[in-house]
C-alpha positions as CSV (number, residue, x, y, z in Angstrom):
1,M,79.8,-23.8,19.2
2,S,77.0,-21.5,20.3
3,S,78.2,-18.7,18.4
4,R,78.2,-20.8,15.2
5,I,74.6,-22.1,15.9
6,D,73.5,-18.7,16.5
7,G,75.1,-17.6,13.3
8,D,73.4,-20.3,11.3
9,K,70.1,-19.2,12.9
10,S,70.7,-15.6,12.0
11,G,71.1,-16.6,8.4
12,Q,67.8,-18.5,8.1
13,V,64.6,-17.0,7.0
14,P,61.8,-17.3,9.5
15,S,59.1,-19.9,9.0
16,G,56.5,-17.2,9.1
17,V,58.2,-15.2,6.4
18,R,58.8,-18.5,4.2
19,R,55.2,-19.3,4.4
20,I,54.1,-15.9,3.3
21,L,56.7,-16.0,0.4
22,R,55.3,-19.4,-0.8
23,G,51.9,-18.0,-0.8
24,P,48.7,-19.9,0.0
25,R,48.4,-23.5,-0.3
26,P,47.1,-24.6,-3.9
27,E,43.9,-26.3,-2.7
28,S,42.9,-23.0,-0.8
29,V,43.4,-20.6,-3.8
30,P,39.9,-21.2,-5.3
31,G,38.0,-20.5,-2.0
32,L,40.5,-17.6,-1.3
33,V,40.0,-16.0,-4.8
34,G,36.4,-16.6,-4.7
35,T,35.9,-14.8,-1.4
36,A,38.2,-11.8,-2.5
37,V,36.1,-11.4,-5.7
38,T,32.8,-11.6,-3.7
39,I,34.0,-8.8,-1.4
40,V,35.1,-6.7,-4.5
41,G,31.7,-7.3,-6.1
42,L,29.7,-6.1,-3.2
43,L,32.0,-3.1,-2.7
44,D,31.6,-2.1,-6.2
45,I,27.8,-2.3,-6.1
46,A,27.7,-0.3,-3.0
47,A,30.1,2.3,-4.5
48,G,27.9,2.6,-7.5
49,V,24.6,2.7,-5.7
50,F,25.0,4.9,-2.6
51,P,26.3,8.4,-2.8
52,R,27.3,8.6,0.8
53,F,29.3,5.4,0.5
54,R,31.3,7.0,-2.4
55,H,32.3,9.8,-0.2
56,S,33.2,7.7,2.8
57,R,36.3,6.5,4.1
58,I,35.5,2.8,3.0
59,H,35.2,4.2,-0.5
60,A,38.8,5.0,-0.5
61,V,39.3,1.2,-0.3
62,T,36.9,0.3,-3.1
63,E,38.7,2.9,-5.5
64,V,41.8,0.8,-5.5
65,L,40.0,-2.6,-6.0
66,P,39.8,-4.0,-9.6
67,G,36.5,-3.4,-11.3
68,S,35.8,0.0,-9.7
69,L,36.1,2.7,-12.3
70,G,35.6,5.7,-10.1
71,P,32.6,7.5,-8.8
72,F,31.7,9.2,-12.3
73,A,31.0,5.7,-13.8
74,A,28.6,4.3,-11.2
75,A,26.8,2.4,-13.9
76,L,30.1,0.5,-14.8
77,S,30.8,-0.1,-11.1
78,I,27.4,-1.7,-10.5
79,S,27.8,-4.0,-13.6
80,A,31.3,-4.8,-12.7
81,G,30.0,-5.7,-9.2
82,V,27.2,-8.1,-10.4
83,L,29.6,-9.7,-12.8
84,L,32.0,-10.4,-10.0
85,L,29.3,-11.8,-8.0
86,L,28.2,-14.1,-10.6
87,L,31.9,-15.2,-11.2
88,A,32.7,-15.8,-7.4
89,H,30.6,-18.9,-6.9
90,G,32.2,-20.6,-10.1
91,L,35.6,-19.7,-8.8
92,K,35.0,-21.4,-5.4
93,R,33.7,-24.5,-7.2
94,R,37.0,-24.5,-9.3
95,K,35.0,-24.1,-12.5
96,R,37.3,-23.8,-15.6
97,R,34.9,-21.4,-17.3
98,A,34.9,-19.2,-14.3
99,W,38.6,-19.1,-14.3
100,R,38.9,-18.1,-17.9
101,A,36.3,-15.2,-17.3
102,A,38.2,-13.9,-14.3
103,V,41.5,-14.0,-16.3
104,V,39.9,-11.7,-18.8
105,L,38.0,-9.6,-16.4
106,L,40.8,-8.8,-14.0
107,P,43.3,-7.4,-16.6
108,A,40.4,-5.3,-18.0
109,G,39.5,-3.9,-14.6
110,A,43.2,-3.1,-14.1
111,V,43.5,-1.3,-17.4
112,A,40.4,0.7,-16.6
113,Q,41.8,1.7,-13.2
114,F,45.0,3.0,-14.7
115,T,43.4,4.7,-17.7
116,Y,40.5,6.6,-15.8
117,R,42.1,7.0,-12.2
118,H,45.8,6.3,-12.7
119,S,45.3,4.1,-9.8
120,I,48.6,2.1,-9.3
121,A,47.1,0.3,-6.2
122,G,44.2,-0.9,-8.3
123,V,46.5,-2.4,-11.0
124,V,48.5,-4.2,-8.2
125,I,45.6,-5.9,-6.5
126,A,44.3,-7.0,-9.9
127,A,47.8,-8.3,-10.8
128,L,48.0,-10.1,-7.4
129,L,44.7,-11.9,-8.1
130,L,45.6,-12.7,-11.7
131,A,49.0,-14.1,-10.7
132,L,47.3,-16.5,-8.1
133,L,44.8,-17.6,-10.8
134,L,47.7,-18.1,-13.4
135,R,50.0,-19.8,-11.0
136,H,47.4,-22.3,-9.7
137,Q,45.3,-22.8,-12.8
138,R,45.6,-26.7,-12.3
139,E,43.2,-26.2,-9.3
140,F,40.5,-24.9,-11.6
141,K,39.7,-28.0,-13.7
142,A,36.1,-28.5,-12.7
143,L,33.9,-29.5,-15.7
144,P,30.5,-27.9,-16.4
145,D,27.5,-29.1,-14.4
146,P,24.4,-30.7,-16.3
147,R,22.3,-27.9,-17.7
148,S,19.6,-27.1,-20.1
149,R,18.2,-23.9,-21.8
150,W,15.5,-23.8,-19.0
151,K,18.2,-22.3,-17.0
152,A,18.1,-19.1,-19.3
153,L,14.4,-18.7,-18.3
154,A,15.2,-19.0,-14.7
155,N,18.0,-16.5,-15.1
156,F,15.9,-14.0,-16.7
157,V,13.1,-14.4,-13.9
158,L,15.6,-14.0,-11.1
159,M,17.8,-11.3,-12.7
160,S,14.7,-9.3,-13.6
161,A,13.5,-9.6,-10.1
162,G,16.9,-8.8,-8.7
163,S,17.4,-5.9,-11.0
164,I,13.9,-4.4,-10.0
165,G,14.9,-4.6,-6.4
166,L,18.3,-3.1,-6.8
167,G,16.7,-0.5,-9.2
168,L,14.3,0.7,-6.3
169,V,17.4,1.1,-4.1
170,I,19.1,3.1,-6.9
171,V,16.0,5.4,-7.4
172,N,15.7,6.0,-3.7
173,S,19.4,6.6,-3.1
174,H,19.2,10.3,-4.0
175,P,16.4,11.6,-1.8
176,G,17.6,15.1,-1.7
177,R,17.8,15.4,-5.6
178,V,14.2,14.0,-6.3
179,I,11.9,16.4,-7.8
180,G,8.4,16.1,-6.4
181,R,7.1,13.1,-4.2
182,P,6.8,10.1,-6.6
183,G,4.8,7.1,-5.1
184,I,5.8,3.4,-5.4
185,Y,4.0,3.0,-8.7
186,E,6.1,5.8,-10.4
187,Q,9.2,4.4,-8.8
188,I,8.7,0.8,-10.1
189,T,7.6,2.3,-13.5
190,H,10.9,4.4,-13.6
191,V,12.8,1.3,-12.8
192,V,11.1,-0.9,-15.6
193,Y,11.6,1.9,-18.1
194,G,15.1,2.4,-17.0
195,L,16.1,-1.2,-17.6
196,F,15.0,-0.9,-21.2
197,G,17.0,2.2,-21.6
198,F,14.1,4.8,-21.5
199,E,13.4,7.7,-19.2
200,G,10.7,7.2,-16.5
201,P,8.4,9.4,-14.6
202,V,10.8,10.2,-11.8
203,D,13.1,13.3,-12.2
204,Y,16.0,14.5,-10.4
205,A,17.9,17.8,-10.0
206,G,21.4,18.0,-11.6
207,R,23.2,15.3,-13.2
208,V,21.7,12.6,-11.0
209,S,19.1,11.6,-13.5
210,W,22.1,10.5,-15.9
211,T,23.7,8.5,-13.1
212,V,20.3,6.7,-12.3
213,G,19.4,6.2,-15.9
214,Y,22.9,4.6,-16.9
215,S,22.8,2.4,-13.7
216,L,19.5,1.1,-14.6
217,G,20.5,0.6,-18.2
218,A,23.5,-1.4,-17.1
219,L,21.4,-3.6,-15.1
220,G,19.0,-4.3,-17.8
221,M,22.0,-5.0,-20.2
222,L,23.4,-7.5,-17.7
223,T,20.1,-9.3,-17.7
224,A,19.6,-9.3,-21.4
225,L,23.3,-10.5,-22.0
226,T,23.4,-13.4,-19.3
227,T,19.9,-14.6,-20.5
228,I,21.1,-14.8,-24.1
229,Y,24.4,-16.4,-23.2
230,L,22.5,-19.2,-21.2
231,A,20.0,-19.6,-24.0
232,L,22.6,-19.9,-26.8
233,R,25.2,-22.0,-25.0
234,P,25.4,-25.6,-25.8
235,E,23.4,-28.0,-23.5
236,H,24.9,-30.4,-21.2
237,P,22.0,-32.7,-20.3
238,A,22.0,-34.6,-17.0
239,A,23.3,-38.2,-17.3
240,R,20.7,-40.9,-17.5
241,L,20.9,-44.7,-17.5
242,T,21.5,-46.1,-20.7
243,A,19.9,-49.4,-22.0
244,D,23.4,-50.9,-21.8
245,D,24.0,-49.5,-18.2
246,E,20.5,-51.0,-17.0
247,A,21.4,-54.3,-18.3
248,K,24.7,-54.3,-16.5
249,L,23.1,-53.3,-13.2
250,R,20.4,-56.1,-13.6
251,E,23.3,-58.7,-14.1
252,L,25.0,-57.2,-10.8
253,L,21.6,-57.4,-9.0
254,A,21.0,-61.0,-10.0
255,R,24.1,-62.1,-8.4
256,H,24.5,-59.7,-5.5
257,G,20.9,-58.1,-5.1
258,G,20.1,-59.8,-1.8
259,R,22.7,-57.9,0.0
260,D,20.8,-54.5,0.1
261,S,17.1,-54.0,0.3
262,L,17.5,-50.7,-1.7
263,G,19.6,-52.2,-4.4
264,H,16.7,-52.5,-6.9
265,F,16.0,-48.8,-6.7
266,A,19.4,-48.1,-8.5
267,L,17.3,-48.9,-11.7
268,R,15.7,-45.5,-11.6
269,R,16.4,-44.1,-14.9
270,D,16.9,-40.7,-13.7
271,K,20.1,-41.6,-12.1
272,A,23.5,-41.9,-13.6
273,V,26.0,-44.6,-13.0
274,V,29.8,-45.2,-12.5
275,F,31.3,-48.8,-12.6
276,S,34.4,-50.2,-10.9
277,P,37.3,-50.8,-13.3
278,S,36.4,-54.6,-13.1
279,G,32.8,-54.0,-13.7
280,K,31.7,-56.1,-10.8
281,A,30.5,-53.1,-8.8
282,A,28.7,-49.7,-9.4
283,V,27.4,-46.6,-7.8
284,T,24.3,-44.9,-9.0
285,Y,23.7,-41.2,-8.2
286,R,22.0,-37.9,-9.3
287,V,23.4,-34.3,-9.3
288,V,21.2,-31.9,-7.5
289,S,22.2,-28.2,-6.9
290,G,26.0,-29.2,-7.1
291,V,25.6,-32.4,-4.9
292,M,26.5,-35.7,-6.1
293,L,23.9,-37.8,-4.3
294,A,24.3,-41.4,-4.3
295,S,21.7,-43.7,-2.3
296,G,22.0,-47.0,-0.7
297,D,25.1,-49.4,-1.0
298,P,27.1,-49.8,-4.0
299,I,25.7,-52.5,-6.3
300,G,27.7,-55.7,-6.9
301,D,30.6,-57.6,-5.4
302,V,31.7,-56.1,-1.9
303,E,35.3,-56.5,-2.9
304,A,34.9,-54.4,-5.9
305,W,33.2,-51.7,-4.1
306,P,36.3,-49.7,-3.4
307,G,36.9,-49.3,-7.2
308,A,33.3,-48.0,-7.9
309,I,33.6,-45.7,-4.9
310,E,36.9,-44.3,-6.3
311,R,35.4,-43.7,-9.7
312,F,32.4,-41.9,-8.0
313,M,34.9,-39.6,-6.0
314,E,37.0,-39.0,-9.2
315,E,33.8,-37.8,-10.9
316,A,32.7,-35.6,-8.0
317,K,36.3,-33.9,-8.2
318,A,36.2,-33.7,-11.8
319,H,33.0,-31.4,-11.6
320,S,33.7,-30.1,-8.2
321,W,30.4,-31.7,-6.7
322,T,29.9,-32.3,-3.1
323,P,29.8,-36.0,-2.5
324,A,27.1,-37.5,-0.3
325,V,25.5,-40.8,0.2
326,M,21.8,-41.2,1.6
327,G,20.6,-44.4,3.3
328,C,23.4,-46.7,3.2
329,S,23.8,-49.8,5.5
330,E,26.3,-50.0,8.2
331,T,28.5,-52.3,6.1
332,G,28.2,-49.6,3.2
333,G,29.0,-46.8,5.7
334,E,32.2,-48.5,6.9
335,V,33.5,-49.1,3.4
336,W,32.6,-45.4,2.2
337,T,34.3,-44.0,5.3
338,R,37.4,-46.3,5.0
339,E,37.9,-45.7,1.4
340,T,37.3,-41.9,1.1
341,G,38.0,-40.5,4.6
342,L,34.4,-39.2,4.8
343,D,32.2,-39.3,7.8
344,A,28.9,-40.9,8.6
345,L,25.9,-40.2,10.5
346,E,23.0,-42.3,11.6
347,L,19.9,-41.2,9.7
348,G,17.3,-43.6,11.0
349,D,16.1,-47.3,10.7
350,E,14.7,-49.4,8.3
351,A,11.7,-51.8,9.3
352,I,12.2,-55.3,8.2
353,V,9.8,-58.2,8.8
354,D,10.9,-61.8,8.7
355,V,8.0,-63.6,7.1
356,K,8.4,-66.7,9.2
357,D,8.2,-64.8,12.3
358,F,5.2,-62.7,11.5
359,S,1.7,-63.5,12.8
360,L,-1.5,-61.7,13.7
361,T,-2.0,-63.7,16.8
362,G,-1.0,-62.2,20.3
363,R,-1.8,-59.0,22.3
364,A,1.0,-57.0,20.4
365,M,-0.9,-57.6,17.0
366,R,-4.3,-56.8,18.4
367,N,-4.9,-53.4,16.8
368,V,-3.7,-54.6,13.4
369,R,-5.7,-57.9,13.7
370,Q,-9.0,-56.0,14.5
371,M,-8.5,-53.4,11.8
372,V,-8.0,-56.1,9.2
373,K,-10.8,-58.1,10.2
374,R,-13.2,-55.1,10.2
375,I,-12.0,-54.2,6.6
376,E,-12.5,-57.6,5.4
377,R,-16.1,-57.8,7.0
378,N,-16.8,-54.7,4.9
379,G,-16.5,-56.6,1.8
380,Y,-12.8,-55.7,0.7
381,T,-10.8,-58.6,-0.9
382,T,-7.0,-58.5,-1.7
383,K,-4.8,-59.9,-4.6
384,V,-1.0,-60.2,-4.4
385,R,0.8,-61.2,-7.7
386,R,3.8,-60.6,-9.7
387,V,3.7,-57.8,-12.4
388,A,4.4,-60.4,-15.1
389,D,1.0,-62.2,-14.0
390,L,-1.1,-59.1,-14.4
391,T,-2.9,-58.6,-17.9
392,E,-2.1,-55.4,-19.8
393,E,-5.6,-54.1,-19.0
394,E,-5.1,-54.6,-15.1
395,L,-1.7,-52.9,-15.3
396,E,-3.0,-49.9,-17.2
397,Q,-5.8,-49.8,-14.5
398,V,-3.1,-49.9,-11.7
399,R,-1.0,-47.3,-13.4
400,G,-3.9,-44.8,-13.8
401,A,-4.9,-45.2,-10.3
402,A,-1.6,-44.8,-8.9
403,E,-1.3,-41.5,-10.9
404,A,-4.8,-40.3,-9.9
405,W,-4.4,-41.1,-6.3
406,R,-1.1,-39.4,-5.7
407,G,-1.6,-36.6,-3.2
408,T,1.1,-34.2,-4.7
409,D,1.7,-32.5,-8.0
410,T,5.2,-33.8,-8.3
411,E,6.2,-37.5,-8.2
412,R,8.2,-37.9,-4.8
413,G,11.0,-40.3,-4.1
414,F,14.7,-41.0,-5.2
415,S,16.8,-42.9,-2.8
416,M,14.0,-45.4,-2.0
417,A,11.5,-45.4,-4.8
418,L,11.6,-46.8,-8.3
419,G,9.4,-44.2,-10.0
420,R,7.4,-46.5,-12.1
421,V,4.8,-49.1,-11.9
422,G,4.2,-52.1,-14.3
423,D,7.3,-51.7,-16.6
424,P,7.8,-54.7,-18.8
425,E,11.3,-54.9,-17.6
426,D,10.1,-55.2,-13.8
427,G,8.1,-58.4,-14.3
428,D,9.5,-59.8,-11.0
429,C,8.0,-56.9,-9.0
430,I,5.0,-57.5,-6.9
431,I,1.6,-55.6,-6.8
432,A,-0.8,-56.0,-3.9
433,T,-4.3,-54.6,-4.7
434,A,-7.5,-54.2,-2.6
435,H,-10.8,-54.5,-4.2
436,R,-14.4,-53.9,-3.4
437,T,-17.5,-53.8,-5.6
438,E,-20.1,-51.1,-4.8
439,E,-23.5,-50.3,-6.4
440,G,-23.4,-47.1,-8.2
441,D,-19.8,-46.7,-8.1
442,T,-18.6,-44.3,-10.6
443,S,-14.8,-44.7,-10.1
444,P,-12.9,-45.1,-13.5
445,F,-10.8,-47.8,-12.0
446,G,-13.6,-50.2,-11.1
447,D,-13.5,-52.1,-7.9
448,L,-9.8,-51.2,-7.4
449,K,-9.5,-49.4,-4.2
450,A,-5.8,-49.6,-3.0
451,I,-2.2,-50.4,-4.3
452,Q,1.0,-51.4,-3.0
453,H,4.1,-52.0,-5.1
454,F,7.0,-54.0,-3.9
455,V,10.5,-54.4,-5.8
456,P,12.8,-57.5,-5.7
457,W,15.4,-57.7,-2.8
458,G,17.4,-60.5,-4.1
459,K,15.7,-63.9,-4.7
460,D,13.8,-64.2,-1.5
461,G,13.1,-60.6,-0.4
462,M,11.0,-57.7,-1.4
463,S,11.0,-54.1,-0.5
464,L,8.0,-51.8,-0.3
465,E,8.1,-49.0,-2.9
466,L,4.7,-47.3,-3.1
467,M,1.3,-47.3,-1.4
468,R,-1.6,-45.4,-2.9
469,R,-5.3,-45.6,-2.1
470,D,-8.6,-44.2,-3.2
471,R,-9.7,-41.4,-0.7
472,A,-13.1,-42.7,-0.6
473,A,-12.0,-46.1,0.5
474,D,-12.2,-47.1,4.2
475,P,-9.2,-46.3,6.5
476,G,-6.8,-49.2,7.1
477,M,-6.0,-50.1,3.4
478,N,-2.4,-49.9,4.0
479,E,-2.5,-52.3,6.9
480,L,-4.8,-54.6,4.9
481,L,-2.4,-54.9,2.1
482,I,0.7,-55.2,4.2
483,V,-0.8,-58.1,6.0
484,A,-2.0,-59.6,2.7
485,S,1.5,-59.3,1.2
486,L,3.1,-60.9,4.3
487,E,0.7,-63.8,4.2
488,A,1.3,-64.4,0.6
489,A,4.9,-64.0,0.8
490,P,5.8,-67.9,1.3
491,S,4.0,-68.8,-1.7
492,L,6.0,-66.2,-3.8
493,G,9.2,-67.5,-2.3
494,I,9.6,-64.4,-0.2
495,E,11.3,-64.6,3.3
496,R,11.8,-61.0,4.3
497,V,9.9,-57.9,3.6
498,S,11.4,-54.3,4.0
499,L,8.7,-51.8,4.8
500,N,9.4,-48.1,5.5
501,F,12.3,-46.2,6.6
502,A,11.9,-44.2,9.9
503,M,14.0,-41.3,10.5
504,F,15.5,-40.7,13.9
505,R,13.6,-43.7,15.2
506,S,16.2,-44.7,17.9
507,A,16.1,-41.1,19.3
508,L,12.1,-41.3,19.4
509,A,12.4,-44.7,21.0
510,R,14.9,-43.9,23.6
511,G,13.4,-40.6,24.4
512,E,10.2,-41.9,25.6
513,K,11.5,-44.4,28.0
514,I,11.8,-43.9,31.8
515,G,15.3,-42.6,32.7
516,A,15.9,-40.6,29.4
517,G,18.2,-37.7,30.0
518,P,17.0,-34.1,29.3
519,V,18.9,-33.6,26.1
520,L,17.4,-36.8,24.7
521,R,13.9,-35.6,25.8
522,M,14.4,-32.2,24.3
523,W,15.6,-33.8,20.9
524,R,12.5,-36.2,21.0
525,N,10.0,-33.1,21.7
526,L,11.7,-31.4,18.8
527,L,11.2,-34.3,16.5
528,V,7.6,-34.5,17.7
529,F,7.0,-31.0,16.9
530,L,8.4,-31.5,13.4
531,S,6.1,-34.4,13.0
532,R,3.3,-31.9,12.3
533,W,4.9,-31.3,8.8
534,F,7.0,-34.5,8.1
535,Q,5.2,-37.1,10.1
536,I,8.4,-38.5,11.5
537,E,6.8,-40.0,14.7
538,S,3.8,-41.3,12.9
539,L,5.6,-43.1,10.3
540,Y,7.8,-44.7,13.1
541,K,4.6,-45.8,15.0
542,F,3.0,-47.1,11.8
543,N,6.0,-49.3,11.1
544,A,6.2,-50.5,14.7
545,K,2.8,-52.0,14.3
546,F,4.1,-55.1,12.5
547,R,6.9,-55.8,15.1
548,P,9.7,-55.5,12.7
549,R,13.5,-55.6,13.4
550,W,15.3,-52.3,12.8
551,E,18.2,-52.0,10.6
552,P,20.3,-48.5,10.9
553,R,20.8,-46.6,7.8
554,F,23.4,-43.7,7.5
555,V,24.2,-40.7,5.6
556,V,27.8,-40.2,4.5
557,F,29.2,-36.7,3.9
558,R,32.5,-34.8,3.7
559,S,32.2,-32.2,6.3
560,T,29.8,-30.9,8.8
561,G,29.3,-27.7,6.9
562,D,28.2,-29.8,4.0
563,L,25.0,-31.2,5.8
564,P,22.6,-28.3,5.2
565,R,23.5,-28.2,1.6
566,I,23.1,-32.1,1.3
567,G,19.8,-32.0,3.2
568,F,18.4,-29.4,0.8
569,A,19.6,-31.5,-2.1
570,A,18.2,-34.5,-0.7
571,M,14.8,-32.9,-0.3
572,Q,14.9,-31.7,-3.8
573,A,15.6,-35.2,-5.2
574,E,12.9,-36.7,-3.1
575,G,10.5,-34.1,-4.4
576,F,9.6,-32.3,-1.1
577,V,11.3,-29.1,-2.3
578,T,10.6,-27.9,-6.0
579,L,12.6,-25.1,-7.5
580,A,10.9,-25.4,-11.0
581,L,8.8,-22.5,-12.3
582,P,5.1,-22.9,-11.2
583,R,2.7,-24.3,-13.5
584,L,0.3,-21.3,-14.7
585,F,-2.1,-23.5,-16.6
586,A,-2.4,-27.0,-14.9
587,A,-4.8,-29.3,-16.5
588,R,-6.2,-30.1,-13.0
589,R,-5.4,-29.7,-9.3
590,R,-4.7,-32.7,-7.5
591,P,-6.8,-33.3,-4.4
592,K,-5.2,-32.5,-0.9
593,P,-4.8,-35.3,1.5
594,V,-8.0,-35.7,3.4
595,R,-7.5,-35.7,7.3
596,D,-9.8,-36.8,10.0
597,C,-9.5,-37.1,13.7
598,A,-9.3,-41.0,13.8
599,H,-7.0,-41.6,10.8
600,A,-4.5,-39.3,9.2
601,H,-3.1,-39.8,5.7
602,L,0.6,-39.2,6.2
603,Q,3.6,-38.5,4.2
604,P,7.0,-39.4,5.5
605,A,10.0,-36.9,5.7
606,A,12.8,-37.1,3.2
607,P,14.6,-39.2,2.8
608,A,12.2,-42.1,3.5
609,K,11.6,-45.2,1.8
610,A,9.0,-44.6,-1.0
611,P,8.0,-40.9,0.0
612,E,4.8,-41.3,-2.1
613,R,3.3,-43.8,0.4
614,E,0.5,-42.6,2.5
615,V,0.4,-44.3,6.0
616,Q,-2.5,-44.4,8.2
617,A,-1.8,-43.9,11.9
618,A,-4.4,-45.6,13.9
């Protein structure tokens, strides 16, 4: 019996061999091919640029890689390397067009290998990569990203800068063949001339001049071709809320808007939306740098949330976007993680004030009470009204002031900001204003000195969306208007008010208590240090003045490795990082926030509720 069993074992193929024969798992092929193409591209560029590299041992490896056409064709090697690098990212993201380009480029490289070098190994490597692409072509189904022709201009700027930098390396890679001692100006001039196909002022001995000239010309050709392609390809504009989508969202908010204080922010018109099959729930999102960024909880009936979440994940998979959710509640985080297998991390806490429990009396409210009384004695008055109750003239004044008092060139906010004030469709929003009449006041906005804008949170709540004030007004405008809004809330049918979002509040609060461990204290000290730029601690202390209750908010993500990318995309969406080309001819420069030793005008870190709000820390 033992002999028979041994005989059976001897006839079996070892599991390791079977795994090799089966090849890589289908889901790992895009990353594998993308990495291989990246390595090939870098080696091809190095082989075309550096003479010593072409005669080194590692060059023996590069000569059998697809796309490398031999040392006599440095220009073609550089071109192939750049194209492969441009292609690699699309392959990793499973883009269908990148797959099509690779299927064409790999055979072309293999033919060139065999024609110019009679390299069988090069053909074999190209064939293996091509076989992987053809066998697993179903893995490359990602649709194109939203795009516009502005990317052609961005490509021209970036490729030109990269070509000039690489061109300087090429010009200086033959120090023993340079005639004379050209300076940096002559070198840059030579590179620029070479990109356009002309001879520059730098001269070389032997045939090196031809190698450098062809290499620079190839870089210039690549810059021109990629720019022309991006300029002429059809646009895929980013999705926006249609009037029909907005109407459906408003219906869902009318029935279920009281569940999440961030629900009304789903009506931002620069977001897209996916609905559940039943239409009873929806998820709004924006795509930023390949990240499909949702915010808050899904809108609508909780029982229909899984359907909307499934549609969201299908859309992310179809385009190979990285799914992420910023600022969802604990209930929302539980549903997201249960339905998708994603992970969640506590991001911070939202400050919520229950109107019936709010009072200026007591020692804890002493600072706020004294500040409000002092401002009122200085002649300031307040008004708290629905947007529908303001006249058109008053709305124009508020809009103009909100624009003029913005402290940044770009409008900030995404996950917890509406991005508009006084829209006719937002008549149930609430605006609080501060006024003071002054002799000789030349302000174009009359006696208006500060603005706060609240959006509905169901039928009995409101959520602070924006705070702006005149720089010349007295400090404490924000405290004055928050107190005025809380005191006026009962007459407006408001029972709860959501203020700001404080990032990492629990770490700050626990880290300053007696008995906090060294790790927690170190984390708190880091947050305090970062507050010099992002005002994390100051925003938390400002919120704490009003004695709120704290509700945790979470970020939902796929893997820990995605967090840096998600964080960068969130900062772009919130307006803290701008990748747009600089404005060369701005109509005017916005004033920088004024700081004094007693009161600082602070801007919260992304993601924070209404990043445009300016908070005064007393």
